Each structure stands twice: as C-alpha cells, then as structure tokens.
C-alpha positions as CSV (number, residue, x, y, z in Angstrom):
1,M,-34.1,-54.4,-42.9
2,S,-34.1,-51.3,-45.3
3,L,-35.0,-49.5,-41.9
4,V,-31.8,-50.6,-40.5
5,S,-29.7,-50.4,-43.2
6,R,-30.7,-46.9,-43.9
7,S,-30.1,-45.6,-40.2
8,S,-26.4,-47.4,-40.1
9,M,-25.9,-45.3,-43.5
10,L,-27.3,-42.2,-42.1
11,A,-25.4,-42.6,-38.4
12,G,-22.3,-43.4,-40.8
13,A,-22.5,-40.5,-42.7
14,I,-23.4,-38.1,-39.5
15,S,-20.0,-39.2,-37.7
16,L,-18.2,-39.1,-41.0
17,A,-19.1,-35.6,-41.4
18,A,-18.3,-34.5,-37.7
19,G,-14.9,-35.8,-38.4
20,L,-14.4,-34.1,-41.3
21,L,-15.4,-30.6,-39.5
22,V,-13.7,-31.4,-36.4
23,A,-10.4,-32.1,-38.4
24,G,-10.6,-28.6,-39.9
25,C,-10.0,-27.6,-36.6
26,G,-6.0,-27.1,-36.2
27,S,-4.4,-25.8,-33.4
28,G,-2.9,-22.9,-35.0
29,D,-5.9,-21.9,-36.2
30,V,-7.4,-21.1,-32.6
31,E,-6.5,-18.1,-31.3
32,L,-6.3,-17.0,-27.9
33,N,-6.8,-13.3,-27.3
34,G,-7.1,-11.4,-24.2
35,K,-5.2,-9.9,-21.5
36,I,-5.4,-13.3,-19.2
37,F,-4.2,-15.2,-22.1
38,D,-1.4,-12.7,-22.3
39,A,-0.3,-13.0,-18.5
40,M,-0.8,-17.1,-19.0
41,G,2.0,-16.8,-22.2
42,V,-0.6,-18.4,-24.7
43,S,-1.5,-16.0,-26.4
44,S,-0.8,-15.7,-29.8
45,A,0.7,-12.1,-29.6
46,N,3.3,-14.2,-27.0
47,Q,4.1,-16.6,-29.1
48,K,5.5,-14.7,-31.8
49,K,7.6,-13.1,-29.2
50,S,9.2,-16.3,-28.1
51,G,12.0,-16.7,-30.7
52,D,15.6,-16.6,-29.8
53,P,17.0,-13.4,-27.8
54,K,18.8,-10.9,-29.6
55,I,22.1,-10.3,-27.4
56,A,24.7,-8.1,-28.7
57,A,27.9,-9.2,-29.8
58,R,30.7,-9.4,-26.6
59,T,33.7,-7.8,-27.4
60,G,37.1,-9.7,-26.9
61,L,39.8,-9.1,-24.1
62,V,41.8,-6.2,-23.8
63,V,45.2,-6.4,-22.6
64,P,46.7,-3.5,-21.2
65,P,49.6,-1.6,-23.2
66,N,52.7,-2.6,-20.8
67,T,52.5,-5.7,-19.2
68,G,55.0,-4.9,-16.7
69,S,53.0,-3.4,-14.3
70,L,50.5,-6.3,-13.3
71,P,51.2,-8.0,-10.6
72,E,52.6,-11.7,-10.8
73,P,50.1,-14.2,-10.5
74,G,49.8,-15.6,-7.0
75,S,51.0,-12.5,-5.4
76,G,47.4,-11.3,-4.0
77,R,46.1,-12.2,-0.5
78,S,46.1,-15.2,0.6
79,V,42.7,-17.4,1.4
80,E,43.8,-17.2,5.4
81,A,43.2,-13.3,5.2
82,D,40.1,-14.1,3.3
83,A,39.1,-16.0,5.8
84,D,39.6,-14.0,9.0
85,L,37.9,-11.2,7.2
86,A,34.9,-13.7,7.3
87,F,35.6,-14.9,10.5
88,I,35.6,-10.8,11.7
89,D,31.9,-10.2,10.0
90,D,30.4,-13.7,10.9
91,P,27.1,-12.8,12.3
92,D,26.5,-16.4,14.1
93,R,29.9,-15.6,16.4
94,K,28.7,-12.2,16.9
95,K,25.0,-13.7,18.3
96,V,27.4,-15.8,20.8
97,V,29.5,-13.1,21.9
98,D,26.1,-10.9,22.4
99,Q,25.2,-13.8,24.1
100,A,28.4,-14.1,26.6
101,E,28.1,-10.4,27.0
102,L,24.5,-10.3,28.2
103,A,25.2,-13.3,30.4
104,R,28.5,-11.2,32.2
105,R,26.1,-7.9,32.5
106,Q,23.2,-10.0,34.3
107,A,25.7,-11.7,36.5
108,A,27.4,-7.8,37.3
109,Y,24.0,-6.5,37.6
110,C,22.3,-9.0,39.9
111,K,25.0,-9.2,42.2
112,E,25.0,-5.6,42.5
113,H,21.6,-5.2,42.7
114,Y,20.1,-8.8,43.8
115,E,22.7,-10.2,45.8
116,L,24.4,-7.7,48.0
117,P,21.0,-6.0,49.2
118,K,19.4,-9.5,50.0
119,A,22.6,-10.2,52.1
120,R,22.1,-7.1,53.8
121,G,18.1,-8.1,54.8
122,D,16.6,-6.0,52.3
123,A,13.3,-8.3,51.0
124,T,12.3,-5.4,48.4
125,V,14.8,-6.6,46.0
126,D,12.8,-10.2,45.3
127,G,11.4,-7.7,41.8
128,V,15.0,-6.7,39.9
129,T,15.3,-7.5,37.0
130,G,18.6,-7.0,35.1
131,P,19.3,-7.2,31.5
132,A,18.5,-10.5,30.5
133,G,15.4,-11.2,33.0
134,P,14.9,-11.2,36.8
135,C,17.6,-11.6,39.4
136,R,16.1,-13.9,41.6
137,K,16.7,-17.5,41.2
138,S,13.8,-19.6,39.9
139,V,13.0,-23.0,38.1
140,L,12.5,-21.2,34.7
141,N,15.4,-19.6,35.4
142,A,17.2,-22.7,35.5
143,V,15.2,-24.2,32.5
144,Q,16.3,-20.8,30.5
145,V,20.0,-21.1,31.2
146,N,20.2,-25.3,30.8
147,F,18.4,-25.2,27.3
148,G,18.9,-21.7,26.3
149,N,16.9,-18.9,25.4
150,S,14.5,-20.3,22.7
151,K,13.4,-16.5,21.4
152,D,16.7,-16.1,19.4
153,E,16.2,-19.4,17.6
C-alpha cells in the first residue's frame, strides 16, 4: 500500500507544482513583438498607443458683426428647384434618352440604306448594319427589341 500512496502523493505534488508554474504567467507578462503582430494590432507597442485619441478643442460659432446682411430664413432655393437639378443630371434618364435616340437613328439609317434599296430590288443590302445592329429583320432582332439589349444591364 505504501507504493500506491507514495505514487499518488508524487502525482499530486507534480500537478500542484505545474499549476503554480502555469499560474505565474499572466496575460500581461507575455509580449508579442514583431511586424506581423504590429499589423494585427496585438503587439505591446500598439496596445500602449490605443488610448483615447487627442482631438483639438472646437472653436465656437462666429456670428457676423452685421446680422442685417443675412438672408431671411426660408428665402433660399426651393426643394423643387433642387429636384429639377437632380432630374437634369440623372444618369438613368440619360440612358433611356440615349436608347431612344439610338432607336431613332437606327430606324432612319435602316430606312435609307436598307429598306429603300431593298424595295428597288438590290439584293446586296442584306448585310447592312446600322448604329444599333443589323437592319435585316430576323428572330434575334425581334427578341432583342422585345426583351431589351442585355449588354447595358
């Protein structure tokens, strides 16, 4: 029995000594140094810098000496005028206008260079291509007209 009790006492003493040794290492005692730790923000150099940011005090509001030259409140531009300016520079509206202009130019080009010569009996105009594509009617043209051109979307 003395063998079992001695081995259990020895194991208990070793585990107690290991526990005391590990307990001596706190999180503040271990320093992570190196550029990789600096980049991650866990090094001791970065942790010391992470205090409150120092911001200069703001200056107060300055009122002009003559308040008579200020405009009356609400006398500025109206909301409708601002909406009109936003409407003018709307890129989506420009795209719609550009598509309509492109369709108009395509119709004019095809009428002049495809339909009129084709009506005169010229068979060489089948390959005529306008600003928006070929002038000759086909299934692909009908699909493109009905479902829109997917290049811009």
